[in-house]
TINU-686699 format. One record per atom (N, C-alpha, C): x, y, z; residue in one letter. Coordinates in steps of 0.02 Angstrom, whole numbers, plus 50000, padded with zeros to 5 digits. Each point is the difference from the previous one (the first is absolute). Example, Ala and Ser with C-alpha at 12.3 -4.5 7.8 and 13.67 -1.06 7.14 Angstrom:
<nodes>
506604971650390A499555005950000A500455006050000A499825005349964S500425005950003S499615005550037S
</nodes>
This chain:
<nodes>
508524975749999M499295000050013M499655004849950M499514997649966K499595004049957K499285000250026K499685005749991V499325000950031V499505001749945V499414997050005C499435001149957C499415002550042C499625004549971C499395002350033C499425000149950C499405000850024G499435000349959G499555005850019G499725003449951F499515005450009F499414999149955F499425000150028G499404999549958G499425003250036G499475001449962H499415003250031H499694995750053H499665003250044R499684996750056R499514994549976R499635001549946E499554995349971E500304997249933E499964993749991V500254996849940V499404997349959V499915002649941C499454998249958C500144994449950C500644998249992D500214995049952D500244993950036D500054994449964D500304993950028D500775000649984D500365002250049I500735001049991I500424994750033I499684994650026T500374995150038T500574996949961T499884997549941V500534996749961V500565005049979V499835006049971P500565004749986P500365002250060P499675000850058L500345002150061L500474994650024L499764993849998E500454994450022E500594999449952E499875000949937T500554999849950T500525005450015T499755006150016A500455005750016A500424998550061A499684997250050I500374998250063I500544995049986I499844994549962F500514995049985F500565003149957F499835004549954S500515003349959S500455004150045S499725003650047A500415003950047A500464995650040A499774994350021I500434995150036I500564997849953I499854998749939K500514997849954K500545005649985K499785006250008E500445005849993E500405001450066E499874995950050G500405000450061G499655003250060G499355001449992C499655003250059C499884994650050C500135001550063D499864995550054D499635003450056D499845006549993V499605003750046V499425003549962V499404999150026F499405003049968F499665004550049F499895006549983L499695004950045L499275001149977L499565000650049T499325001549986T499755005150052T499525004449978G499695004450044G499414997250038G499724994549975A499474996350033A499405004350014A499765003749949M499415004450014M499444999249953M499994995149956G499444999249954G500014993349965G499534999249954Q499934993849964Q500634998049961Q500295004849963F500634998649965F500524997450048F500105003450056D500524997850048D499864993150026D499384998250009N499814993150023N500194995249946N499875001649938L500174995549943L500764999249993L500365005750007F500715000149998F500304995550055F499765000850061S500234996150057S499854992649988S499424998349974S499824993049986S500474997049950S500175003749947A500444997849948A500704998550028A500235004650045V500664998950031V500004994050045V499444999350039R499954993850042R499994993749959R499695000349943K500004993949955K500714998749975K500365005049982A500704999649977A500434997250056A499855001650063K500384997550055K499984992450008K499484996949971E499974992650000E500574997149959E500195003549946T500554997849958T500655002950022T499995006350022Y500595003850023Y499915002150072Y500104995450047P499835001550069P500445005450033P500555001749971K500455005250029K499785007049984K499535001149954I499795006949985I499615002750060I499985006550006K499665003450057K499485004449978K499435000250033L499455004649988L499965004850060L500125006449988I500025005050053I499455005049990I499605001250052C499475005050000C500315006450024C499925005349959V500265006750020V499415004250017V499935001250065R499435004050023R500195007450001R499515004649988P500135007150002P500015002750071P499684996650048Y499965002250069Y499774994050042Y500065000650064Y499774994950046Y499255000250006Y499704994150003S499264999550015S499884993650039S499434999650031N499834994050042N499974993749957N499815000849935S499964994249957S500704996849988S500515003550018F500704998049993F500124993250030F499684998650055N500134993850038N499544994349988N499515000949957L499484994849990L500214994849948L500284994650020N500144994249957N500425001749937N500365005449999N500405001549941N500644996150001N500184997150055N500624996250003N499984993849954N499424997349988A499944994349955A500025002049928A499855006249984V499945002449931V500675002849973V500365003550043Y500605003649979Y500614997350038Y500605000449967D500594998250033D500225005550048D499795006249985D500175005650044D499515005549985D499905004450048I499585005849995I500415005950024I500095005149958I500395005750019I499665006749987I500225004750039I499825007149988I500675003649990I500125002649939P500645003449989P500105005850051P500605000450025H500155005150051H499895007149973H500035000649932E499895006849968E499285002250009E499554995650018L499305001850009L499815001450073L500504999750042A499875000550073A499605006450019A500165005649968N499685006250019N499495002549946N499794995649959V499515002049948V499304998450026V499555004949994H499304998850023H499704994349959H499634995450030P499714994349968P499605001949936P499665005549998K499625001949941K500455002049941K500625001450017A500505001949945A500524994849988A499944994250030A500554995150001A499994995249939A499454999249965I499974995149946I500495001949942I499985006049979R500425001949944R500764999150017R500245002650055P500704998850015P500174992650013P499524996250026R500124992750006R500084997049931R499555001849953N500054997149931N500675002149968N500205005950009R500645002349972R500594996150033R499954998850062W500534996050038W500034993149967W499424996949989I499994993449970I500335000149930I499835004849959V500325000849934V500745000950004V500205004550044D500715001750008D500404993750021D499684995650036N500354994250026N499864993649959N499765000649938S499854994649957S500395000349935S500134994449972D500334999649935D499484999249943D499504995850013I499474998649952I499335002150031I499575003249961V499345002250021V499484996949955V499574996250028I499434996849962I499395004550012I499695002249945T499415004650006T499384997649967T499445001950028Y499364998849971Y499585006550007Y499965003949947T499635006450002T499555000149940T499375002150012R499525000649947R499755007349992R500245004450042R499815007149994R500625004050020R499995006449981E500595004150011E499875004650064E499764996750051T499915003450065T500154994950054T500115002550060G500064995850057G500724998450018G500084996950059G500684998550026G500384995149957G499674995049972A500344995049960A500285003349936A499615004449968Y500235003349939Y500565004750018Y499955003750056E500535004550020E500644996150016E499954994250030A500584996050018A500334997449935A499604998149951K500264998049933K500385005749967K499705005850001R500365005849969R500655001450035R499994999550065Y500615001350040Y500524994749983Y499804993849991A500464994749981A500325001249932A499605002649952Y500285002049937Y500535005550007Y499825005250044E500495005450010E500654997450030E499944994950042K500624997250033K500324994649958K499744998949939E500274995449948E500054992950029E499494997950034K499944993250024K499794995349944K500114993750005I499724995449953I499254998950018I499605001349951I499274999950014I499684994849955I499584995950033V499594994949965V499275002250007V499705001949945E499295002150002E499564994149982E499504998850042L499524994449988L499425002749959L
</nodes>
């Protein structure tokens, strides 16, 4: 099992649909069958849509939402969007206001390929990309 994840800014200013879909299909060709998303912004929505499109051709791949903490929105129609929704047990005692960064690091630690979209050197997506470089992950920059 190989795992791919995506990190990008909350707002996406470019049309990245084609390069994102290309990156997802390339990850599948590299053996990825699990895709992790944080599901917290526009990039994450685009990433999830690209994975769902790939599922039409590769129905066995899985899209998993990795939440940083439990919330009421957890139960609202997400079953149709994701194959699974998880909260890593390592985040069980982390305060919600501090949970995003360790959740992002958990995603990177548990991924082989990281697809990124960053246009500035600030924010969680940029920090996750830097962490992925530190961990010597395969990184695809859009």
